[in-house]
Every structure is written in C-alpha cells, then in structure tokens.
C-alpha positions in Angstrom: 25.2 -40.3 66.0 27.1 -37.4 64.4 26.3 -37.8 61.4 22.9 -36.8 60.8 22.3 -34.2 57.9 19.6 -31.7 56.9 18.6 -33.3 53.9 19.8 -30.7 50.3 15.6 -30.9 49.4 14.9 -29.3 53.0 17.8 -27.0 52.9 20.5 -27.2 50.7 22.6 -24.3 52.3 22.2 -25.7 55.1 23.2 -29.1 54.4 26.3 -28.0 52.8 27.2 -26.4 56.2 26.2 -29.5 58.0 27.8 -32.0 55.8 31.4 -29.2 55.8 31.5 -29.1 59.1 30.6 -32.9 60.1 32.6 -34.4 57.7 35.4 -32.4 59.3 36.6 -30.5 56.0 37.0 -27.1 57.6 35.4 -24.9 60.7 34.5 -21.2 61.3 38.0 -20.2 63.3 37.7 -17.4 66.1 38.7 -14.9 63.2 35.1 -13.6 61.3 35.1 -14.5 58.2 37.4 -16.8 58.1 38.1 -20.3 58.5 40.2 -23.7 59.7 40.7 -25.9 56.9 40.8 -29.4 59.1 43.1 -32.2 58.6 41.1 -34.2 56.0 39.8 -31.5 54.4 43.2 -29.9 53.9 44.3 -33.5 52.7 42.1 -33.4 49.9 43.4 -29.8 49.0 47.2 -31.3 49.0 45.9 -34.0 46.7 44.5 -31.0 44.3 47.6 -28.7 44.8 49.7 -31.8 43.8 47.6 -32.4 40.3 47.6 -29.1 39.5 51.1 -28.4 40.3 52.3 -31.2 38.0 50.2 -30.1 35.3 51.7 -26.6 35.6 55.2 -27.9 35.4 54.5 -29.8 32.3 53.5 -27.0 30.8 56.9 -25.2 31.6 55.7 -23.3 34.4 57.7 -22.8 37.6 56.7 -22.1 41.3 58.0 -18.6 43.0 56.9 -16.4 45.9 56.1 -12.7 46.2 55.6 -10.9 49.5 51.7 -10.6 51.5 52.2 -7.1 51.3 51.3 -4.2 48.5 52.4 -0.8 48.8 49.4 1.1 48.8 50.8 3.2 45.5 50.9 0.5 43.7 47.2 -0.4 43.5 46.8 3.4 42.1 48.7 2.3 39.1 45.8 0.4 37.6 42.7 2.2 37.6 40.2 -0.6 36.7 42.0 -3.0 39.1 42.1 -1.0 42.5 38.6 0.2 41.6 37.3 -3.8 41.7 39.6 -4.8 44.8 39.2 -1.6 46.7 36.4 -2.0 48.7 37.5 -5.9 49.7 41.2 -4.3 51.0 42.7 -5.0 54.1 44.7 -2.4 55.2 48.2 -2.1 56.9 48.6 1.0 59.2 51.1 0.5 61.7 53.9 -1.8 62.6 54.0 -2.2 66.3 52.1 -2.8 69.6 52.6 -1.6 73.0 51.6 -2.3 76.9 48.5 -0.4 78.1 49.0 0.3 81.6 45.4 0.9 82.2 44.2 -2.3 81.1 46.6 -4.1 81.2 46.5 -5.3 77.4 48.0 -3.7 74.2 47.0 -0.7 71.9 48.1 0.2 68.9 51.3 2.1 69.3 50.2 5.7 67.8 54.5 6.2 67.4 54.5 3.4 64.8 52.7 4.9 61.7 53.4 3.3 58.5 54.5 6.4 56.1 52.9 4.0 53.7 49.9 1.7 54.2 50.7 -2.0 53.0 47.9 -3.6 51.4 47.4 -7.3 52.3 46.9 -8.9 49.0 43.9 -9.9 47.3 45.6 -10.8 44.2 49.7 -9.7 43.1 49.4 -8.6 40.0 51.0 -5.0 40.9 54.2 -6.3 43.7 54.8 -9.3 40.2 55.0 -6.6 37.9 56.8 -4.1 39.7 59.1 -7.0 40.1 59.2 -8.0 36.4 59.9 -4.4 35.8 63.3 -5.5 37.0 63.8 -8.8 35.6 63.0 -8.1 31.5 64.9 -5.8 29.2 65.1 -8.0 26.2 63.0 -10.5 24.4 65.3 -12.9 25.3 64.1 -12.5 29.4 60.6 -14.0 27.5 58.5 -15.5 28.2 58.4 -15.7 32.2 56.2 -18.6 33.5 55.5 -18.2 37.0 53.0 -19.6 39.4 52.5 -18.7 43.1 50.9 -20.6 45.5 49.4 -18.8 48.2 46.6 -16.7 50.9 45.0 -14.0 49.8 42.6 -11.8 51.7 39.3 -10.4 50.4 37.5 -8.9 53.2 34.1 -10.4 52.8 31.1 -9.8 55.1 28.8 -12.2 54.0 30.9 -15.4 54.2 30.4 -19.7 53.9 33.3 -21.9 54.7 35.4 -22.8 50.9 33.0 -21.0 48.8 34.0 -17.3 49.8 36.0 -16.3 53.3 37.7 -13.3 54.1 41.4 -15.4 53.8 41.7 -18.3 51.1 44.3 -20.3 49.6 45.1 -20.4 46.1 47.6 -20.5 43.3 47.8 -17.8 41.2 50.1 -17.9 38.0 51.5 -14.4 36.4 53.0 -14.8 33.1 54.8 -12.4 30.7 55.5 -12.6 27.0 56.6 -10.9 24.0 53.3 -10.8 22.1 49.4 -10.5 21.9 49.6 -14.2 20.0 51.4 -15.9 22.9 49.9 -14.0 25.7 46.3 -15.3 24.5 47.7 -18.2 23.7 49.1 -18.6 27.1 45.6 -18.0 28.5 43.8 -20.4 26.6 46.5 -23.1 27.9 45.8 -22.5 31.7 41.8 -22.6 30.8 42.3 -25.8 29.4 44.4 -27.1 32.5 41.6 -26.5 34.7 39.0 -28.1 32.4 41.0 -31.0 32.2 41.6 -30.6 36.3 38.0 -30.4 37.3 36.8 -33.1 34.6 39.2 -35.9 34.7 40.1 -35.8 38.6 36.9 -33.6 40.1 34.8 -35.6 37.9 33.1 -32.3 37.7 31.9 -31.4 33.8 32.6 -27.9 33.0 31.9 -25.2 30.4 34.7 -22.6 28.9 34.2 -19.6 28.0 34.8 -15.6 28.3 33.2 -13.3 30.4 31.3 -10.6 29.6 32.8 -7.1 30.1 30.7 -6.7 32.9 31.6 -10.1 34.5 35.9 -9.4 33.4 38.3 -9.9 36.0 39.5 -5.7 37.3 42.1 -4.5 34.6 41.9 -7.5 32.3 41.0 -7.5 28.7 39.7 -10.6 28.5 38.8 -13.3 30.9 37.9 -16.8 30.7 36.4 -19.2 33.0 35.2 -22.5 33.4 31.5 -23.1 34.5 30.1 -25.3 37.0 26.3 -26.7 37.7 25.6 -27.3 41.4 23.0 -30.0 42.6 20.6 -27.1 43.9 20.5 -25.5 39.9 22.8 -22.8 40.9 26.3 -22.1 38.9 30.2 -21.9 40.2 32.6 -19.9 38.7 35.3 -22.8 39.0 38.7 -21.2 37.7 39.5 -18.1 35.6 42.4 -17.3 32.8 42.8 -13.7 32.3 44.3 -11.9 29.1 45.8 -8.8 30.6 47.1 -7.3 27.2 49.1 -4.4 28.4 47.4 -2.6 30.9 50.0 -4.2 33.8 53.3 -3.7 31.9 52.2 0.4 30.8 50.9 0.8 34.5 55.0 -0.3 35.7 56.4 0.4 32.3 57.4 -3.0 31.6 59.2 -2.8 28.4 61.6 -5.0 26.7 63.9 -4.9 23.5 62.0 -6.8 20.6 64.3 -8.7 18.4 64.1 -6.2 15.7 65.9 -3.4 18.5 62.3 -1.9 18.9 61.4 -0.6 22.5 57.7 -2.4 23.5 55.4 -3.1 26.2 55.3 -6.6 27.5 51.6 -8.7 27.3 50.4 -10.1 30.4 48.5 -13.2 31.6 47.4 -14.2 34.8 45.2 -17.1 36.4 44.1 -19.3 39.4 41.8 -21.5 41.3 41.3 -21.6 44.9 40.0 -23.5 47.6 36.3 -22.6 46.9 36.9 -25.6 44.4 36.2 -27.7 48.1 32.9 -26.3 48.1 33.1 -27.2 44.8 33.5 -30.8 45.0 31.3 -31.2 48.3 27.8 -29.9 45.9 28.7 -31.5 42.8 28.6 -34.7 43.8 27.6 -35.3 47.5 24.5 -36.7 48.9 22.1 -37.1 52.5 24.2 -39.8 53.7 27.4 -37.4 53.5 30.2 -36.2 51.0 31.0 -38.3 47.5 34.4 -37.7 46.4 36.2 -39.0 43.1 38.9 -41.3 44.0 41.7 -39.7 42.6 41.1 -36.6 45.0 40.2 -39.0 48.2 42.6 -38.8 51.1 42.3 -42.8 51.2 40.6 -44.6 48.4 39.8 -47.7 50.7 39.2 -47.9 53.9 38.9 -51.3 55.7 37.0 -52.5 58.7 37.8 -55.7 60.8 34.1 -57.3 62.0 35.1 -59.5 65.4 34.2 -60.6 68.9 37.2 -61.6 70.3 41.0 -60.4 70.2 42.6 -63.3 68.7 40.0 -62.7 65.5 41.5 -59.7 65.3 44.7 -61.0 65.1 43.7 -63.2 62.2 42.3 -61.0 60.4 45.1 -58.4 60.8 47.6 -60.8 59.2 45.0 -61.2 55.9 44.7 -57.4 55.9 48.3 -56.7 55.6 48.7 -58.7 52.5 45.8 -57.2 51.2 47.2 -53.6 52.0 50.1 -54.8 50.7 48.7 -55.5 47.1 46.6 -52.6 46.8 49.4 -49.9 47.3 51.7 -52.1 45.2 49.0 -50.5 42.7 49.4 -47.2 44.1 45.8 -47.6 45.9 46.1 -45.4 48.9 44.3 -47.8 51.6 43.8 -47.5 55.6 42.9 -50.2 58.3 40.5 -49.2 61.2 41.2 -51.4 63.7 40.5 -49.0 66.5 38.2 -50.8 69.1 36.9 -48.1 70.9 34.3 -48.1 67.8 31.7 -50.5 66.7 31.6 -51.5 62.7 28.5 -50.0 62.3 29.7 -46.7 63.9 32.9 -47.0 61.2 31.1 -47.7 58.2 28.7 -44.8 59.1 31.7 -42.4 59.2 33.7 -43.4 56.2 30.1 -43.3 54.4 30.0 -39.7 55.8 33.6 -38.5 55.1 33.0 -40.0 51.2 35.8 -42.9 51.3 35.0 -44.5 47.9 35.4 -48.1 48.9 34.9 -49.8 52.2 36.2 -53.3 52.6 34.4 -55.2 55.4 35.9 -58.9 56.8 35.0 -61.2 59.8 36.3 -64.6 60.2 33.6 -65.9 58.0 34.8 -64.0 55.3 38.6 -65.4 56.2 37.2 -69.0 55.5 35.6 -68.7 52.7 38.4 -66.5 51.1 35.7 -63.5 50.3 35.2 -60.0 51.8 32.0 -57.8 51.7 33.0 -54.4 49.5 30.6 -51.7 49.4 30.9 -48.8 46.9 30.6 -44.9 47.9 29.1 -43.5 44.9 26.0 -46.4 44.1 26.4 -47.7 48.2 26.2 -51.1 46.7 27.6 -54.3 48.0 29.2 -57.0 46.9 30.9 -60.0 48.6 34.3 -60.3 46.5 36.8 -62.9 46.7 40.0 -62.4 48.2 42.3 -63.8 45.5 43.0 -61.2 43.2 41.2 -57.9 44.8 43.9 -55.6 44.0 42.6 -55.9 40.4 38.9 -55.7 41.3 39.6 -52.7 43.3 41.7 -50.9 40.9 39.0 -51.5 38.4 36.1 -50.3 40.8 38.3 -46.7 41.5 38.1 -46.1 37.8 34.4 -47.1 37.8 33.5 -45.2 40.2 35.4 -42.3 39.2 33.9 -42.1 35.6 30.6 -42.9 37.4 30.6 -39.6 39.1 31.4 -37.6 36.3 28.6 -39.3 34.4 26.0 -38.8 36.7 27.0 -34.7 36.7 27.1 -34.5 33.2 23.7 -35.9 32.7 22.2 -33.8 36.0 23.8 -30.5 34.0 22.3 -31.5 30.6 19.4 -32.5 32.1 19.4 -28.9 34.1 20.4 -27.0 30.8 17.7 -25.6 28.6 17.2 -22.9 25.4 15.1 -20.3 26.0 14.1 -17.3 23.3 11.5 -15.3 25.3 11.5 -13.3 28.5 8.7 -15.5 30.2 10.4 -19.0 29.2 13.9 -17.4 30.8 11.9 -16.5 34.0 10.4 -19.4 33.9 13.6 -21.5 33.5 15.0 -19.5 35.9 12.7 -21.0 38.6 13.5 -24.2 37.8 17.5 -24.0 38.2 20.4 -24.8 36.0 22.1 -23.4 33.1 19.7 -21.0 30.8 20.7 -20.3 27.0 19.2 -17.1 25.8 19.7 -14.4 22.5 21.4 -11.1 24.2 22.0 -8.3 22.4 25.6 -7.6 23.5 25.1 -4.6 25.9 25.8 -3.8 29.6 22.6 -2.7 30.0 20.6 -5.5 29.2 23.2 -7.5 31.3 22.4 -5.4 34.4 18.9 -5.0 34.1 18.5 -8.9 33.8 20.7 -9.0 37.0 18.8 -6.2 38.7 15.5 -8.3 38.0 15.9 -11.9 37.9 19.7 -11.6 40.2 20.7 -14.1 37.0 24.0 -13.8 35.5 26.3 -13.8 32.4 28.4 -16.7 33.5 30.1 -16.8 29.9 30.3 -16.5 26.3 30.4 -20.7 25.6 33.8 -21.0 23.7 31.9 -23.8 22.0 28.0 -23.0 20.9 25.6 -23.0 18.0 26.0 -19.7 15.9 22.8 -18.4 14.9 20.6 -15.3 14.3 17.7 -14.6 16.8 16.9 -11.8 19.0 17.5 -10.9 23.0 15.5 -12.5 25.2 15.2 -9.4 27.1 15.4 -6.8 24.7 14.6 -8.1 21.6 17.6 -6.4 19.4 19.4 -8.7 17.1 21.7 -11.1 18.4 24.2 -13.3 16.8 24.4 -16.1 19.2 23.3 -17.5 22.9 25.3 -17.3 25.8 25.3 -19.0 29.4 22.7 -17.6 32.3 22.8 -19.2 35.8 22.0 -17.8 39.4 25.1 -18.5 40.9 27.5 -18.7 44.1 
C-alpha cells in the first residue's frame, strides 16, 4: 500500500520528504519553491496557531495586519536589514498585463511600470515602523504590542517542504517601548512563550540562548532563539525573538515625548515562528511507520474503526460508538469514527498509523458482547483490551501519558546526543556522530567563520543556562569564559 516509506537509517532526507507527502501534510506546487499545505497538514498548523495566538493574547498582545507590498525605499533606511535580505527579495515592477496578439497569450504591459518598485515582504519591520511613526507621539502611546499572522516570501533556490520554501506562513510580532529595559524584557518574555509552546504542546525540548553576532537577525542588536535537535542529529532553529534597540526607530524617525518632556527614540522588538515548526514536529518524533503526533496538536486525537462482516453488525457497533464519542467529546477529546465501507480495517489501521493519530480504538461484535474495546497507542504501538465502561477516563489519561512520553523520549535523545568537547580533534569526531556540541569559543567572528568553513558547523546559540568556567577555544586555543552550542543545522 501507499504507506511504504524510505527508512530513516537508509536516507533521512528522503524519509522526511516521503512522510510529508504520504501523510497528506503538503506537496510541491506548480510554482517552483512553493508548497500546497493540504487539509490534514493545515489542521495541525491551525492548532499551533490557535495555541500561540492564545498565549500572545494572554501576555497582552493584539493582532493587526499590514500590507504585503513594501516600497523599495523603505529597505534603504536600515543598512544592515537590507543587506541581510537583499538576495531573497521578490520585486514587483509592473502593475498590468495585456494581450499579446502574436501569441494569443499575455505579456507585461511596458507602459505599466511602477514609479517605485514594491518588495513582497520578506519580513515587516520596515512597513510597520513607518506606520508606527504616525501612531506614536508620547509615552502615553506606549507600549504597542502587535502581532501579525501572515505569509512572507524569501526567494529560496534550494527548498524543502515546510523547512525552507520561497513562501511560508508565520506570525511576526512587532512591539514598541519607552525604555531599553522594557524592550529586553519583552524579547525574553516571548522567548519563554516559544519555549513553553515547543515543550508543552509540540513535546519538543529546546535550548534557549542568544545568537552570535554572525547569526544575528539583520538589523537586530541581539537575537534570542530556541534550538531543537532532530533525530538525524541536526539542529533546527525553531523560533527567534529580536531586541532591535533603537535601530528601526532611528531609521524611520519614530520618537516620543517622555514623562520628563524629552524627545527620545522608541525601543523595539520583533519575533516570529513559522510553518517550519511543522517540519520540526515531523523530524523530532516520527518513525519509520509514519507520523507520531503529540495529542495536543493532532487534528483528531482518537480514531474509532469498526470491524464487521454484515451491515446489521455495523449498525449495532455504530450505536455503541455514538455513546463512546459523546463521552470523549464531553472530556474535550477530539474523535473521528471511520465507518467508510470502501476500505478494510487493516488498511485503515495502517493509514491512521501513518498519519500519527495518537489513539486508535477498534470494535467488533465480540467486543460488544464482552463490553470491551481494543486500544492502540501510536507512540509505542502497544495494544490493550479495555472495558468500555469508563473508557473516557482511560483515554483522557492515556493521551496525557502519550504527550509526556513523546517529550521524555525526545529529551532523552537530546541528552544522549549532547557532548562536551575540549579539543579540535574531539570537536571533529563529535560532529561525525551528530548532535549538540558544547565547546569553548574565543568570541571572535573570525574563529566562528573558520569553524563553519571547515566543518559546516555553526554556533546555534550561547545558552542562557550554562556552566560558567574558564577554558580554551577548541579552534584557536585562546582564552574562553564559557561554552557555546555548536551543531550542524537545517
């Protein structure tokens, strides 16, 4: 059947590609580098979006929407920002097409050239800070705590579904503050929100830290990130929160009158996560049988499959299933009953295993007679016969156990795949095994660039929680005051 996947050990990259497509998460589109997110994949994204949106609003943020198109001149106002995104920008130069009498098709109308080219947003700092200039005059107008759910375009030549596409979905927060301290506190607060979401909902352990200058967001003073480890030993940056200082406020002349009556520039942050989290979810937990979804993000948490030979048996089973579904839904558990008679139970079992549904219930005539149901959990593939009476309580606890088990398994893998090294030879040897490497670094961009050039490993972050201690840089031998986190990365 269509479930056949390349194994992770044979070809991890192909396994990922196979799984995303065969589990109906997404597919490549007619537009090179862009993807179609299919209903099952989008249902997972909607759950992510709903939880994050709730968390943002609980911390005082509100949603707004800003234009997809940004005047080219806006990008000229913040030099580091434009340099960081220039090679990825898609540019609109004309606003009209016309019929081509020679070919019968359409061509760009040369008379419809824009006076100023428009950039399709790669990120929205410039358009938003140009807008904030009109919104902010006094300290009374601050803080502004806005989030936007949107799509962005970054012209990628080498793409991979969810992980790197020319267009992707995301949220981007943009906040304005009266003081540096408030802005830094906001940056760190959002980092905590992202870490909480990753660990409590995605069941994916992350390391919080600060990016090196080389890896910092273009135009930021400081970039914070959460870093996760995938099963192939590569790191995936899973969320970033940026302290922008006053860079954008100065570039767009956004000032406010302070309580003391002084005219000051506003302090800024921006932060975001994207559909890249979908890729993280797949790679962090799934196996050679298909997806393994944390119950909190599964489109439906329980699938019920009837086993019968005659229509009258299905009718009786269906009545009992209705009772079970009502009890599960009363507990807030999402459940689906698959009574489609075009597919056999074995096919359905394999299909829902492939799609990572956390719990599967199977019920036949004998189960009805015995007052039992077969329960299979996706994370361990274990099966158990359970009494129907009180099944809602059993399933509720089982879903909690599955969520916890998936996280524990991922955390154990990360701990076993994290190594401390003290020499360059140890560093290179550790890289062959994959995983996170904690090593001393002399703090210079030159050393960081040489390590990347020689090994392709990058500094993922300077962990916020670390063991202080003197040491020597693994590459240069120069003094170092702390270890940083290295890895090969997506």
